[in-house]
Legacy VTK file of the C-alpha trace (Angstrom):
# vtk DataFile Version 3.0
C-alpha trace
ASCII
DATASET POLYDATA
POINTS 284 float
6.432 -56.092 21.364
10.160 -55.958 20.244
11.947 -54.025 18.771
12.097 -55.545 15.161
7.836 -56.832 15.327
4.787 -55.006 13.105
1.584 -54.069 14.319
0.186 -57.238 12.420
3.120 -59.392 13.753
1.664 -58.655 16.703
-2.506 -58.389 17.099
-2.553 -61.041 14.767
-4.059 -60.194 10.701
-6.114 -62.283 10.721
-9.454 -61.546 13.535
-12.203 -59.412 12.661
-11.052 -57.010 15.393
-8.135 -56.478 13.110
-9.315 -55.474 10.466
-11.581 -53.493 11.922
-10.107 -51.806 14.037
-6.332 -52.120 14.316
-5.436 -52.358 10.845
-7.487 -48.854 10.872
-6.048 -46.887 13.959
-2.596 -48.619 13.603
-2.490 -46.963 9.671
-3.726 -44.243 10.455
-1.908 -42.964 13.265
2.148 -44.808 11.859
1.204 -43.843 8.472
3.013 -46.719 7.028
0.830 -50.267 6.361
0.097 -53.077 9.814
2.001 -55.337 8.482
5.093 -53.124 8.050
4.937 -50.829 10.766
6.135 -51.049 13.949
4.476 -52.022 17.146
6.552 -50.613 19.312
5.429 -46.981 18.346
2.284 -48.465 18.766
2.322 -48.919 22.077
3.177 -45.651 23.705
-0.352 -44.428 21.595
-2.530 -46.596 23.038
-0.503 -45.956 26.425
-1.102 -42.405 26.240
-4.692 -42.929 24.784
-7.039 -45.707 26.088
-4.457 -46.613 29.095
-5.500 -43.413 30.538
-8.634 -43.233 30.549
-11.822 -41.707 28.659
-10.598 -38.361 28.879
-7.876 -38.957 27.706
-9.541 -40.588 24.080
-11.412 -37.439 23.251
-10.768 -36.164 19.388
-9.893 -32.576 19.421
-10.814 -31.390 16.735
-9.426 -27.932 15.309
-12.456 -24.973 14.869
-9.811 -22.869 12.149
-6.817 -24.832 10.463
-4.199 -26.049 11.903
-2.175 -22.387 11.257
-3.953 -20.957 13.114
-4.110 -23.028 15.674
-1.062 -23.648 16.013
1.307 -21.412 14.051
0.166 -17.706 14.251
-0.094 -18.010 18.171
2.990 -18.557 18.408
4.963 -16.207 16.392
2.680 -13.735 18.206
4.383 -15.187 21.535
7.502 -15.225 20.046
7.212 -11.630 18.490
6.149 -10.270 22.120
8.911 -11.491 23.419
11.324 -10.123 21.313
12.353 -13.489 18.225
12.769 -12.220 15.124
11.480 -14.541 12.456
12.350 -14.882 8.611
10.084 -16.395 5.969
11.937 -18.140 3.223
15.272 -18.049 4.196
16.539 -21.542 3.120
19.373 -22.710 5.230
22.681 -23.830 2.923
25.262 -24.732 5.267
26.249 -25.614 8.921
30.108 -23.434 9.142
31.012 -26.009 11.923
34.338 -25.370 14.185
35.684 -28.223 16.807
32.899 -28.996 18.510
30.183 -26.436 18.059
28.442 -24.628 15.191
30.187 -21.234 14.713
27.934 -19.674 12.059
24.497 -20.542 9.384
24.653 -19.706 6.220
21.796 -18.767 4.632
20.558 -17.792 0.846
20.731 -14.264 1.377
24.245 -14.423 3.858
25.802 -15.859 6.801
24.554 -15.363 10.675
27.272 -15.827 13.467
26.001 -17.754 16.000
27.951 -16.044 19.252
29.755 -18.280 22.229
26.764 -19.537 24.653
24.231 -18.968 21.736
22.251 -22.851 20.545
20.933 -24.082 17.521
17.715 -25.936 17.361
17.932 -27.799 14.254
13.609 -28.979 12.629
14.473 -29.420 8.582
13.040 -32.798 7.489
15.669 -35.469 8.357
16.452 -35.454 3.732
17.532 -32.164 4.562
19.130 -32.828 7.754
21.536 -35.016 6.833
22.478 -32.763 3.431
23.117 -30.525 6.596
25.055 -31.925 9.405
28.306 -34.667 8.767
27.632 -37.773 9.099
24.083 -37.886 10.679
21.536 -40.784 10.887
18.256 -40.922 9.793
15.266 -41.845 8.440
15.634 -42.693 4.996
12.106 -43.860 3.757
8.664 -41.709 3.392
5.779 -42.874 3.179
2.961 -40.336 1.172
-0.805 -38.391 2.917
-2.881 -37.845 -0.034
-6.109 -35.189 1.515
-9.003 -34.539 -0.756
-11.739 -31.883 -0.282
-14.991 -31.603 -1.616
-17.609 -29.489 -1.868
-20.968 -30.412 -0.345
-24.442 -29.836 -1.630
-25.118 -28.593 1.589
-24.061 -27.586 5.365
-23.690 -31.001 7.514
-24.612 -30.923 10.832
-24.753 -34.212 12.103
-21.018 -35.263 13.500
-17.449 -33.552 12.370
-15.433 -36.668 11.787
-16.032 -40.349 11.087
-13.537 -43.100 11.131
-13.982 -45.108 7.484
-13.646 -49.277 7.118
-13.513 -51.025 3.968
-12.293 -48.077 1.906
-9.286 -46.354 0.416
-9.732 -43.566 2.885
-9.361 -43.540 6.917
-10.756 -40.229 8.289
-13.959 -37.977 6.426
-13.735 -34.756 8.631
-17.170 -32.454 7.434
-16.577 -28.347 8.810
-19.277 -26.377 7.367
-20.148 -27.723 3.506
-16.747 -29.307 2.720
-15.665 -32.756 4.078
-12.329 -33.101 4.067
-10.963 -37.129 3.637
-7.393 -38.383 4.691
-5.580 -41.616 3.114
-2.234 -42.817 5.100
0.265 -45.185 3.499
-1.025 -43.694 0.881
2.097 -44.083 -1.622
0.265 -46.677 -4.617
-2.804 -43.764 -5.021
-0.352 -40.677 -5.187
0.748 -42.422 -8.558
-2.397 -41.629 -9.909
-3.747 -38.810 -11.073
-6.010 -35.806 -9.185
-9.086 -36.733 -11.492
-8.406 -40.438 -10.755
-8.165 -39.665 -7.115
-11.288 -37.505 -6.709
-13.302 -39.966 -7.827
-12.660 -42.256 -5.915
-12.634 -40.362 -2.834
-15.915 -38.911 -3.839
-17.358 -42.097 -4.145
-16.684 -42.815 -0.347
-17.860 -39.753 0.603
-20.997 -40.069 -0.962
-21.524 -43.767 0.808
-20.488 -42.414 4.177
-22.370 -39.346 3.806
-25.965 -41.091 2.073
-25.152 -38.707 -0.558
-26.478 -40.850 -3.385
-24.753 -40.660 -6.660
-24.235 -37.461 -6.241
-22.151 -35.557 -8.758
-18.681 -34.511 -8.345
-17.978 -31.283 -6.904
-16.077 -28.708 -6.521
-12.540 -30.330 -5.426
-9.031 -30.198 -4.631
-6.788 -32.677 -3.862
-3.592 -33.062 -2.501
0.217 -35.030 -1.998
2.539 -35.214 0.643
4.595 -37.857 -1.481
7.505 -37.071 2.082
4.650 -36.764 4.688
6.487 -38.882 7.274
9.263 -40.548 7.371
8.223 -45.256 6.846
7.416 -45.952 10.667
8.896 -49.516 10.015
11.033 -51.363 13.006
14.607 -50.184 10.622
13.805 -47.282 9.869
12.735 -46.285 13.398
16.306 -47.624 15.093
18.439 -44.955 12.045
16.154 -41.518 14.604
18.660 -39.454 16.325
18.502 -37.671 19.313
17.961 -34.730 20.346
21.689 -34.075 21.272
24.591 -34.164 18.633
28.401 -34.102 18.441
28.318 -30.015 18.287
27.738 -28.679 21.859
25.803 -26.785 21.099
23.433 -28.622 17.826
20.452 -29.905 18.836
17.721 -31.694 16.301
14.293 -31.739 16.299
11.740 -33.130 14.193
9.052 -35.825 14.530
11.362 -38.266 12.897
14.132 -37.313 16.216
13.346 -39.898 19.173
10.679 -38.642 20.690
8.434 -42.103 21.906
5.930 -40.934 20.035
5.526 -41.765 16.180
5.561 -38.759 13.338
1.961 -37.069 14.150
1.399 -33.231 15.586
2.434 -34.758 19.190
5.366 -36.341 18.583
6.539 -32.993 16.981
5.263 -30.634 19.638
7.334 -33.036 21.765
10.650 -33.098 20.310
10.349 -29.356 20.286
9.176 -29.133 24.068
13.127 -31.866 24.359
14.897 -29.847 22.678
14.297 -26.517 24.399
14.855 -28.639 27.778
18.253 -30.698 26.586
18.975 -26.439 24.699
18.414 -25.170 28.889
20.233 -28.417 30.737
23.776 -27.635 28.791
23.842 -23.662 29.931
23.117 -22.652 26.215
21.054 -19.819 25.084
18.774 -20.917 21.896
LINES 1 285
284 0 1 2 3 4 5 6 7 8 9 10 11 12 13 14 15 16 17 18 19 20 21 22 23 24 25 26 27 28 29 30 31 32 33 34 35 36 37 38 39 40 41 42 43 44 45 46 47 48 49 50 51 52 53 54 55 56 57 58 59 60 61 62 63 64 65 66 67 68 69 70 71 72 73 74 75 76 77 78 79 80 81 82 83 84 85 86 87 88 89 90 91 92 93 94 95 96 97 98 99 100 101 102 103 104 105 106 107 108 109 110 111 112 113 114 115 116 117 118 119 120 121 122 123 124 125 126 127 128 129 130 131 132 133 134 135 136 137 138 139 140 141 142 143 144 145 146 147 148 149 150 151 152 153 154 155 156 157 158 159 160 161 162 163 164 165 166 167 168 169 170 171 172 173 174 175 176 177 178 179 180 181 182 183 184 185 186 187 188 189 190 191 192 193 194 195 196 197 198 199 200 201 202 203 204 205 206 207 208 209 210 211 212 213 214 215 216 217 218 219 220 221 222 223 224 225 226 227 228 229 230 231 232 233 234 235 236 237 238 239 240 241 242 243 244 245 246 247 248 249 250 251 252 253 254 255 256 257 258 259 260 261 262 263 264 265 266 267 268 269 270 271 272 273 274 275 276 277 278 279 280 281 282 283
């Protein structure tokens, strides 16, 4: 696919396979409608899953929450190696001197950056653009809406299900809780939580054959800037890891990772930033 081609243009929006497979897959992966999503970002996902055979296509589902699966182990790993972690310290500014970052200004004060040390800036694109002079970043975003519902009883038939023909793309079941995810959800997110809950619960009931079960205890979560809009124009705005300042590096799923803005893309960006710091001779 060319750099400016969309998923719909490449795969043809009129065929049944597109509606039942390619479109829901593309929307879920890109968090962008198929008629505007960049085909160049869907291809690496296909190459690294379908292209590598059955083993690469197995879904991995966290037995516990993502914090317990990723964040907490990472913090323990860092703490065991003498790394200090400070939460709720918002970065306000970078002090730039010549070709390097000399200090970081946080709400609680400044932190000097020693010669030979490196700064890996892993903040949302809007914040990065405010902190780094002249930095071009993706400037359009797309929403994701998640709904979590208490089921009448635990369902052990399956742990997740792909949905076609409705609003949501995925249904996850963990014990007596059903969770649905709606990608490219900007329009849906404009509704109030009660309206969203009713609509999503109807899809849960149909998928799980619950009949007309009354709306149970639930929670609706709107992430209005979940990812950047992964259109061809926005993809061209993704910056590289390196910056004009020799000790400043970027990380985030919105940088040039070669993947969409996903957890896998975020992990790859972190590895890429670490490798770039090592090769530069700096200390992160």
